[in-house]
C-alpha positions, 0 to 999 in steps of 0.5 A, spaced: 499 499 500 502 506 498 502 511 503 500 519 500 502 525 504 498 530 507 498 537 504 495 543 507 490 547 503 487 554 506 481 557 502 478 562 504 482 563 511 479 555 512 484 550 512 483 542 510 489 537 510 489 533 502 493 527 499 498 528 495 494 528 488 493 536 491 500 538 490 500 535 483 497 540 481 499 546 484 501 548 476 494 547 474 491 551 480 496 556 479 494 556 471 486 555 472 487 561 477 492 565 478 490 571 481 487 566 487 493 561 489 496 566 494 501 562 495 504 555 493 510 551 495 511 544 497 506 542 504 502 549 502 497 551 498 493 557 499 488 560 495 483 565 495 477 565 490 474 570 488 466 570 492 467 563 492 462 562 484 466 560 478 462 560 471 460 553 469 458 552 461 455 546 458 454 543 453 449 537 452 443 534 448 435 535 451 432 529 453 426 525 451 425 530 445 423 524 441 418 521 443 409 524 445 408 529 439 415 533 442 418 532 434 412 536 432 414 542 437 421 542 435 420 541 427 418 548 429 424 552 433 429 556 431 436 556 434 434 563 437 427 560 440 428 561 448 428 556 452 427 556 460 428 550 465 422 547 470 423 544 475 419 537 476 420 535 483 413 531 484 416 527 477 414 520 479 421 517 475 426 523 479 425 527 484 430 533 481 427 532 474 427 538 470 424 539 464 425 544 458 420 548 455 421 552 448 417 558 448 412 555 441 408 561 437 407 564 444 406 559 449 411 555 453 411 548 451 415 541 453 421 539 448 424 534 453 429 534 460 436 534 462 439 528 463 437 526 470 445 526 471 445 534 470 438 534 474 442 531 479 447 536 480 443 542 477 436 543 482 438 545 488 441 550 484 434 552 481 431 550 487 435 555 491 432 560 486 439 562 482 440 562 475 442 557 470 442 560 463 440 556 457 440 557 450 439 551 443 446 551 440 443 546 434 437 543 431 440 536 427 438 530 425 439 525 431 439 517 430 440 510 432 442 505 428 443 497 428 449 493 428 450 493 420 449 500 421 442 500 418 439 506 421 433 503 427 430 511 428 431 518 425 429 524 429 429 531 429 435 533 436 436 539 440 443 540 443 444 546 448 449 549 452 448 551 460 452 557 462 450 558 471 455 560 477 458 554 481 459 554 488 467 552 487 469 549 493 475 545 494 473 538 492 472 541 485 478 544 485 483 538 486 478 533 484 479 536 476 482 531 472 484 525 479 477 523 478 479 515 477 486 516 478 490 511 482 495 513 487 
C-alpha cells in the first residue's frame, strides 16, 4: 500500500489537509486561478477564491425529445427560440427532474428534460433560486443504428448550452482531472 503525504491547503482562511494530489496539481491550480493562488510551496497551498463561485458552461443534449408530440414542437423551433428550465420536484421518476421548455407560438411547451445526472447536480441551484441560462446550440438530425449501421430510428435533436455560477469548493478545485487516477 502506497503512503500519501498530507498537504495543508487554505481557501478563504479555511485550512484543510489533503492527499498528495494537491501537490501534484499546484501548477494546474496556479494556471487556472493565477490571481487566487496566494502561496504555492511544498506542503502548503493557499488559495483565495473570488466570492467562492466560478462560471460553468456545458454543452449537452435535451433528453426525451423523440417522445410524445415533441418532434412536432422541435420542427417549429430555430436556434433563436427562447428556452427555460422548469423544476419538477414531484416527478414520479426523478425528484430532481428539470424539464426544458421552449417558447413556441407564444406558448411555453415542454420539449424534454435535462439528463438525470445533470438534474441531480443542478436541481439544488434552481431550488435556491439561482439563475441557469440555457440557449440552443443547434437543432440537428440524430439517429440510432443497429450493428450493421442500418438506421433504426431518426429524430431531430436539440443541443443546448447551460451557463451558471457554481459554488467552488476545495474538492471541486483539486478534483479536476483526478477522477479515476490511482494513487
